[in-house]
N, C-alpha and C positions, 0 to 999 in steps of 0.2 A: 461597393454596391452590387446587388444581384443583377445578373444579366437577363433574367427572365422577361424583363420588359422588351428587350430586343427580340427574344424568342417569340413573344406574343404576336409579332408581325408575320409569322409563318402560318400558313393556312392550316397545317395539321393541328396547331394549338388554338385555332379559332374557337371562341366561346368558352375558353378556360380562363380562370382568374390567375393572378400571379402566384398564389400559393399552390394551385394545381399544377401550373407550369413548372414550379420548383421541383416537383417529383422527377421530372424529365431532366431538368437542369443538372441534377446530381449525377445522372448516368451518361450525359452527352460527353463524348470524347472528342476533343479537338485535334485536327490533323492538318498540317500544311502540305500543299502539293506545288511543285514548281511548274513553270510554263511548260507545256507539252506532256505533262505526266498523264497517264491513263489512270483515272480514279477507279473505274471498274470497266470490264470489257463484256460485251455481249456474249452470252453463253456461260459466263462464270456463275458459280453458285453464289447467291446473294443471301446475306443474313443481316443486313443493316439498311436503315433509312438515312439519307443524307440531307443536311441543311447546308446550303451555300451561304457561308457567313461573310466571306470576302472574296472578291475576284470575279472571274468569268469562266464559263465552261461551254463546251460544245457537245451536244448529244448527237450521236451517229447511229445508224442502223445499216447492217449489211443489206445490200440489194442482191440477193441470191437469185440467179437466173441460170437455169440449166441450158447450156448451149448445145451440148451433144450428150450422149449417154454417160460419158465419164468426165465431162468438162463443165465447170461452173464458173460463172462470172460473179465474183464476190466483192465488187467495189463497195465502198461505204458511201453513204449519202448523209450530209449534214442535215439534220432535221431541224434543229433549233439551237440558238445561242442564248445563254441565260446569264444574267448579271445578278450579283448579290443585292443590288438595288431593289429587286422585285421579290426577294426572299423566297427563292424556289426550294422545293422539297422534291427529291427524287429517290428512286429505289423502292418505291411502294409496291410495285408489281411482284417482286420476289418475296415480299413479306406475306402476301395473302393468297397467292395462287397455289395450286397443287404442285406446280413445277417451280422450284425456287431459283431458276436460272434468270440471269439478267437479260432483259429484252433489248438493251441498247448499250453502246459504249459511251462513257462520259470522259472527256479529255479537258484538261485545264488549258484555257487559251490565255491565261495570265497566271501569275502566282495566286494560289487560292488557299483559303482556309475553310475546312469543312467541319461541321458538327455531325457526329455519327452516333446514332442510337441503334444498338443491336436489337434484333428481333426478340431475343430473350428478355432484355430489359424492358422493351416496349410492352410485351405481353404480360410480364410480371407486374408492372405498374397497373395495367388495365385490369388484370385479374384481381389484384388486391384492392382496387378502387373502382368498383363497377360503374359508378357515375362518370368518372373520368374516362374509363374505358369506352363507355357508350359514346361519349362526345368524340373521342379520338377515332373510333371506328367509323362514326358517321362522317367525320372529316376526311378520313382516308377513302371511304366509299365515294365521297363527292369528288375528290381528286381523281380517282380511277375512272369514275363515270365521265367526267369532263375530258379526260385524255382519250377515252374510248370514243366519245362523240367526235372529237377532232380527228382521230384516226379514221373513223368511218367516213367522215366528210372528205378526207384526203383520198381514200380509196375510191369513193364515188367520183371525184374529180378526175383521178387517173384513169378509171374505167371509162368515163365519158370521153376523155381525150383520146384514149386508145381506140375506142369505137369510132370516133370521127375520123381518125387517121385511116382505119381499115376501110371505111366507106369510100374513100377517095380513090 
């Protein structure tokens, strides 16, 4: 049986029918990662979109703070833990931006299986099937927009907290 019904649960494939998802199913490469493996690291060049098929991951970003002229504090902060139960998609930022660098580090917090779609495969399908491409790009734009809104909300909260601390 085709797995594209399972892929239909991923937001990037929202509003596509099983036949349309089938184009992507043909190019999705599956890869397993053991507990603790870095799936990709912040700053790496990114050329793929990831679907978490099984397992759990943690997404981290470096909290870079210049302490002195030549000294930086680069501790990582866990931003979010994701489970395959919610069918997350990540890596979309490096597909669309002018800078193809990863904006976060993704680590396996359990044994994981990923579905990986390369940028070239994704865009080739979208280009040869404009109707599918429109839906996929609309879905990716929605994912990016929601992530940007969350990030802006977090920045506002941190700025407010910092401002309140400084007032004391």
